[in-house]
C-alpha positions in Angstrom: 6.3 5.5 -28.6 8.4 8.1 -26.9 5.6 8.8 -24.4 5.4 5.2 -23.5 9.2 5.0 -22.9 9.2 8.2 -20.9 6.2 7.0 -18.8 7.9 3.7 -18.1 11.1 5.5 -17.0 9.1 7.8 -14.7 7.3 4.8 -13.1 10.6 3.0 -12.6 12.1 6.0 -10.9 9.1 6.4 -8.6 9.2 2.7 -7.8 12.9 2.9 -6.9 12.2 5.9 -4.6 9.2 4.2 -3.0 11.0 0.9 -2.7 13.8 2.5 -0.6 11.3 4.3 1.6 9.4 1.1 2.1 12.5 -0.9 3.0 13.5 1.7 5.6 10.0 1.7 7.1 9.9 -2.1 7.3 13.1 -1.9 9.4 11.0 -0.2 12.1 7.6 -0.8 13.7 4.4 -0.6 11.6 2.0 2.3 12.2 -0.6 -0.3 12.9 -0.9 -4.1 12.7 -4.3 -5.6 11.9 -5.8 -9.0 11.3 -8.5 -10.2 8.9 -10.3 -13.5 8.3 -10.2 -12.7 4.6 -7.7 -14.0 2.1 -4.7 -11.8 1.3 -5.8 -11.1 -2.3 -9.3 -10.0 -1.2 -7.8 -7.6 1.4 -5.1 -6.3 -0.9 -7.5 -5.6 -3.8 -10.0 -3.9 -1.4 -7.2 -1.6 0.0 -6.0 -0.8 -3.5 -9.5 0.1 -4.7 -10.1 2.2 -1.6 -6.9 4.1 -1.8 -7.7 5.0 -5.4 -10.9 6.9 -4.4 -10.3 10.5 -5.6 -13.4 11.7 -3.7 -11.5 10.8 -0.5 -7.9 11.3 -1.4 -8.1 13.9 -4.2 -4.9 14.2 -6.2 -3.1 11.9 -3.8 -5.4 9.0 -4.7 -3.3 6.1 -5.8 -2.9 2.5 -4.9 -0.6 0.0 -6.6 -0.5 -3.7 -5.7 2.5 -6.0 -6.1 3.0 -9.6 -5.0 5.5 -10.2 -2.3 7.9 -13.1 -2.2 6.1 -14.5 0.8 2.8 -15.1 -1.0 1.2 -11.9 0.1 0.8 -8.5 -1.4 2.1 -4.9 -0.9 -0.3 -2.0 -1.6 1.4 1.4 -1.8 0.9 5.0 -2.7 2.8 6.7 -5.5 5.6 8.0 -3.4 5.5 5.1 -1.0 4.7 7.3 2.0 1.8 4.9 2.9 1.8 1.2 2.3 0.5 -2.1 3.6 2.0 -5.5 3.6 -0.9 -8.1 3.5 0.5 -11.4 4.6 -1.0 -14.8 4.8 -1.9 -15.9 8.4 -3.6 -19.3 8.4 -6.9 -18.9 6.4 -6.8 -15.1 7.0 -4.4 -12.2 6.7 -2.1 -10.1 8.8 -1.9 -6.5 7.7 1.0 -4.3 8.5 0.3 -0.6 7.7 3.2 1.8 7.4 2.9 5.6 7.3 5.6 8.2 6.9 4.0 10.4 9.5 1.2 10.3 12.1 -1.0 12.9 10.4 -4.5 13.2 8.9 -3.7 11.6 5.6 -2.3 8.6 7.5 -5.5 8.3 9.5 -7.7 8.5 6.4 -5.7 5.8 4.7 -6.0 3.7 7.8 -9.8 4.3 7.9 -10.1 3.1 4.3 -7.9 0.1 5.1 -10.1 -0.8 8.1 -13.2 -1.1 5.8 -11.4 -4.0 4.1 -11.0 -6.2 7.1 
């Protein structure tokens, strides 16, 4: 029981940290904005699955999906350094990808994301 409570507290703390980073990033320009003919849920689940691939991202593999208030989804990494907002656009989706830095991990996450379009 104690492990469950501690685990929940750790996740809540990480989500708070990630949430503030994501809010700050959204105030700026996305690293990349993309479009897809696929529905938001299909794109978001694909990105989540791709970002959880340990063979590509090693110990940094992690993808968490949450619904947004606008009917879309946000998929983000553990620390919130990389995330996408998948928003409804007609019958398809608009994908806004945010990265903390322009580095190789950002490019690998973008490549995994691109396979979901």
